[in-house]
C-alpha positions as a LaTeX table, in Angstrom:
\begin{tabular}{lrrr}
\hline
Residue & $x$ (\AA) & $y$ (\AA) & $z$ (\AA) \\
\hline
Met1 & 0.11 & $-0.11$ & 0.34 \\
Tyr2 & 2.75 & 2.32 & 1.12 \\
Lys3 & 4.73 & 1.53 & $-2.41$ \\
Thr4 & 1.73 & 2.24 & $-4.26$ \\
Lys5 & 0.83 & 5.86 & $-2.59$ \\
Val6 & 4.69 & 6.56 & $-3.63$ \\
Ile7 & 4.20 & 6.08 & $-6.98$ \\
Phe8 & 1.27 & 7.70 & $-7.48$ \\
Val9 & 2.89 & 10.89 & $-5.67$ \\
Thr10 & 5.63 & 10.72 & $-7.77$ \\
Phe11 & 3.84 & 10.45 & $-10.83$ \\
Val12 & 1.49 & 13.37 & $-9.82$ \\
Ala13 & 4.98 & 15.16 & $-9.04$ \\
Ile14 & 6.30 & 14.64 & $-12.30$ \\
Cys15 & 3.04 & 15.61 & $-14.45$ \\
Leu16 & 2.91 & 18.55 & $-12.24$ \\
Ser17 & 6.22 & 19.62 & $-13.05$ \\
Val18 & 5.64 & 19.11 & $-16.95$ \\
Leu19 & 2.53 & 21.62 & $-16.85$ \\
Ile20 & 4.18 & 24.19 & $-14.88$ \\
Ala21 & 7.28 & 24.11 & $-16.82$ \\
Ser22 & 5.27 & 24.20 & $-20.13$ \\
Ser23 & 3.38 & 27.38 & $-19.34$ \\
Phe24 & 6.40 & 29.19 & $-19.26$ \\
Val25 & 7.12 & 28.55 & $-23.16$ \\
His26 & 6.66 & 31.75 & $-24.92$ \\
Lys27 & 3.84 & 30.94 & $-27.42$ \\
Asp28 & 5.44 & 33.65 & $-30.11$ \\
Ala29 & 8.78 & 31.70 & $-29.68$ \\
Gln30 & 10.90 & 31.02 & $-33.21$ \\
Pro31 & 11.61 & 27.66 & $-33.49$ \\
Gly32 & 15.22 & 26.55 & $-32.77$ \\
Val33 & 17.81 & 25.80 & $-35.23$ \\
Gly34 & 18.66 & 22.44 & $-36.18$ \\
Ile35 & 18.07 & 19.49 & $-38.60$ \\
Ser36 & 14.76 & 18.01 & $-37.06$ \\
Pro37 & 11.40 & 19.10 & $-38.21$ \\
Gly38 & 10.16 & 22.05 & $-36.63$ \\
Ser39 & 13.45 & 23.44 & $-36.20$ \\
Ser40 & 14.60 & 26.46 & $-38.58$ \\
Phe41 & 17.23 & 25.15 & $-40.98$ \\
Pro42 & 20.96 & 26.36 & $-40.89$ \\
Asp43 & 22.16 & 29.12 & $-42.86$ \\
Met44 & 24.51 & 27.17 & $-45.24$ \\
Thr45 & 26.39 & 30.29 & $-46.20$ \\
Lys46 & 27.34 & 30.88 & $-42.79$ \\
Leu47 & 28.07 & 27.54 & $-42.57$ \\
Val48 & 30.85 & 27.09 & $-44.63$ \\
Lys49 & 33.03 & 29.62 & $-46.47$ \\
Asn50 & 32.64 & 30.33 & $-49.84$ \\
Ala51 & 29.33 & 28.64 & $-50.00$ \\
Pro52 & 27.33 & 29.71 & $-53.32$ \\
Glu53 & 25.38 & 33.06 & $-52.05$ \\
Asn54 & 23.96 & 33.68 & $-55.46$ \\
Leu55 & 22.52 & 29.55 & $-55.36$ \\
Leu56 & 21.48 & 29.77 & $-51.88$ \\
Ser57 & 20.03 & 33.44 & $-51.64$ \\
Asn58 & 17.57 & 32.80 & $-54.86$ \\
Leu59 & 15.96 & 29.99 & $-52.90$ \\
Asn60 & 15.05 & 32.55 & $-49.87$ \\
Gly61 & 11.18 & 32.75 & $-49.23$ \\
Glu62 & 10.67 & 29.63 & $-51.41$ \\
Tyr63 & 9.89 & 26.18 & $-50.67$ \\
Val64 & 12.89 & 24.14 & $-51.21$ \\
Leu65 & 13.65 & 20.52 & $-51.11$ \\
Ile66 & 17.78 & 19.70 & $-50.19$ \\
Gln67 & 18.70 & 16.46 & $-50.85$ \\
Phe68 & 22.36 & 15.30 & $-50.15$ \\
Trp69 & 23.41 & 12.34 & $-51.92$ \\
Ala70 & 26.57 & 10.69 & $-52.93$ \\
Ala71 & 27.19 & 8.15 & $-55.94$ \\
Tyr72 & 28.56 & 5.85 & $-53.10$ \\
Asp73 & 25.30 & 5.65 & $-51.48$ \\
Ala74 & 22.65 & 4.17 & $-53.76$ \\
Glu75 & 19.91 & 5.09 & $-51.60$ \\
Ser76 & 20.50 & 9.03 & $-51.22$ \\
Arg77 & 21.24 & 8.67 & $-55.28$ \\
Met78 & 18.41 & 7.03 & $-56.17$ \\
Lys79 & 15.92 & 9.70 & $-53.94$ \\
Asn80 & 17.83 & 12.59 & $-55.52$ \\
Val81 & 16.68 & 11.04 & $-58.88$ \\
Gln82 & 13.32 & 10.72 & $-58.02$ \\
Leu83 & 12.79 & 13.70 & $-56.35$ \\
Cys84 & 14.14 & 16.03 & $-59.02$ \\
Asn85 & 11.84 & 14.13 & $-61.72$ \\
Ser86 & 8.81 & 14.21 & $-59.23$ \\
Leu87 & 9.10 & 18.04 & $-58.87$ \\
Asn88 & 9.94 & 18.23 & $-62.85$ \\
Gln89 & 6.78 & 16.73 & $-63.75$ \\
Lys90 & 4.52 & 17.95 & $-61.01$ \\
Asn91 & 5.19 & 21.73 & $-61.92$ \\
Ser92 & 6.03 & 22.33 & $-58.25$ \\
Asn93 & 6.10 & 25.47 & $-56.13$ \\
Ile94 & 9.05 & 23.78 & $-54.73$ \\
Lys95 & 12.88 & 24.59 & $-55.66$ \\
Phe96 & 15.07 & 21.68 & $-55.62$ \\
Leu97 & 18.66 & 21.79 & $-54.40$ \\
Ser98 & 20.87 & 18.63 & $-55.23$ \\
Val99 & 23.93 & 18.81 & $-53.22$ \\
Ser100 & 26.63 & 16.19 & $-53.97$ \\
Met101 & 28.88 & 14.86 & $-50.93$ \\
Asp102 & 31.28 & 12.82 & $-53.49$ \\
Pro103 & 34.48 & 13.18 & $-52.54$ \\
Tyr104 & 35.61 & 13.77 & $-56.19$ \\
Lys105 & 34.62 & 16.13 & $-58.39$ \\
Glu106 & 34.56 & 14.39 & $-61.61$ \\
Ile107 & 32.36 & 11.41 & $-59.99$ \\
Ser108 & 29.77 & 14.41 & $-59.36$ \\
Phe109 & 29.59 & 15.48 & $-62.59$ \\
Glu110 & 29.56 & 11.96 & $-64.24$ \\
Thr111 & 26.64 & 11.17 & $-61.76$ \\
Ile112 & 24.76 & 14.29 & $-62.46$ \\
Arg113 & 25.13 & 13.87 & $-66.11$ \\
Leu114 & 24.13 & 10.31 & $-66.20$ \\
Asp115 & 21.14 & 10.90 & $-63.88$ \\
Lys116 & 19.82 & 13.76 & $-65.84$ \\
Ile117 & 20.13 & 16.56 & $-62.96$ \\
Pro118 & 19.33 & 20.14 & $-63.99$ \\
Asn119 & 23.11 & 21.93 & $-63.40$ \\
Glu120 & 21.11 & 24.86 & $-62.16$ \\
Asn121 & 19.87 & 22.55 & $-59.25$ \\
Val122 & 23.16 & 21.18 & $-58.45$ \\
Trp123 & 25.95 & 22.27 & $-55.98$ \\
Ile124 & 29.00 & 20.64 & $-55.54$ \\
Pro125 & 30.95 & 21.46 & $-52.28$ \\
Asn126 & 34.80 & 21.48 & $-52.29$ \\
Val127 & 36.42 & 19.04 & $-49.65$ \\
Asp128 & 36.16 & 21.71 & $-46.66$ \\
Gln129 & 32.65 & 22.66 & $-47.48$ \\
Arg130 & 31.88 & 18.81 & $-47.68$ \\
Glu131 & 33.06 & 17.98 & $-44.31$ \\
Lys132 & 31.04 & 21.00 & $-42.56$ \\
Leu133 & 28.16 & 19.93 & $-44.62$ \\
Leu134 & 28.66 & 16.16 & $-43.44$ \\
Thr135 & 28.76 & 17.24 & $-39.88$ \\
Glu136 & 25.91 & 19.62 & $-39.91$ \\
Phe137 & 23.46 & 17.07 & $-41.93$ \\
Ala138 & 24.88 & 13.79 & $-41.60$ \\
Pro139 & 26.24 & 13.46 & $-38.14$ \\
Lys140 & 25.49 & 9.63 & $-38.28$ \\
Gly141 & 26.35 & 9.15 & $-42.23$ \\
Lys142 & 23.02 & 9.28 & $-43.24$ \\
Leu143 & 22.47 & 11.18 & $-46.22$ \\
Thr144 & 18.71 & 12.63 & $-46.38$ \\
Asn145 & 16.89 & 15.77 & $-47.42$ \\
Tyr146 & 14.90 & 18.47 & $-45.91$ \\
Leu147 & 11.79 & 19.86 & $-47.08$ \\
Val148 & 12.08 & 23.75 & $-45.59$ \\
Ser149 & 9.70 & 26.19 & $-45.86$ \\
Pro150 & 9.80 & 30.18 & $-47.09$ \\
Glu151 & 9.73 & 30.67 & $-43.65$ \\
Gly152 & 13.02 & 28.79 & $-43.36$ \\
Val153 & 11.78 & 26.08 & $-41.33$ \\
Ile154 & 12.13 & 22.16 & $-41.67$ \\
Ile155 & 8.47 & 20.63 & $-42.68$ \\
Ala156 & 10.12 & 17.23 & $-43.28$ \\
Lys157 & 12.95 & 15.27 & $-43.39$ \\
Asp158 & 13.99 & 12.10 & $-45.37$ \\
Ile159 & 10.66 & 12.63 & $-47.98$ \\
Ser160 & 10.34 & 10.49 & $-50.87$ \\
Ala161 & 9.12 & 10.57 & $-54.08$ \\
Lys162 & 5.47 & 9.42 & $-53.53$ \\
Glu163 & 5.45 & 11.18 & $-50.00$ \\
Leu164 & 6.21 & 14.52 & $-51.99$ \\
Ala165 & 3.87 & 14.16 & $-54.82$ \\
Gln166 & 0.79 & 13.49 & $-52.35$ \\
Met167 & 1.65 & 16.88 & $-50.33$ \\
Lys168 & $-0.76$ & 20.25 & $-50.93$ \\
Ile169 & 2.05 & 23.08 & $-51.62$ \\
\hline
\end{tabular}
């Protein structure tokens, strides 16, 4: 009986603590910066030196799908092609940015050519940029994609072409 009361009192105390703590959250608070849905997407121009500002600044105020991929990663490469094709067929309001994480530019160029990805959608970072991007956006080695709102908030992560086609954007 005593043990049951202790468990009940502990449970009530935890619930009250959570309730009180959540009441202090500012309702108009801006999302934090991170790589999860609901977070503000990190500014890549500040993250890496010499990032192509013209490429990234053209995407401000737009829905953007950013796909990190590499020729050596079959899943990310396949998604890169599928997402690019899906957006082209859909005549979507979503801009596409394909970011190659291959260590050699020659491999990236050849893969882009074979996969028929339009050059205006591609960014091939240099070695230093690549390392920073991998650290920030693929900390566990998994290359993925991010759908970012015009306000810069991540709407979805690791989205498939099928899921993208079902979205009303």
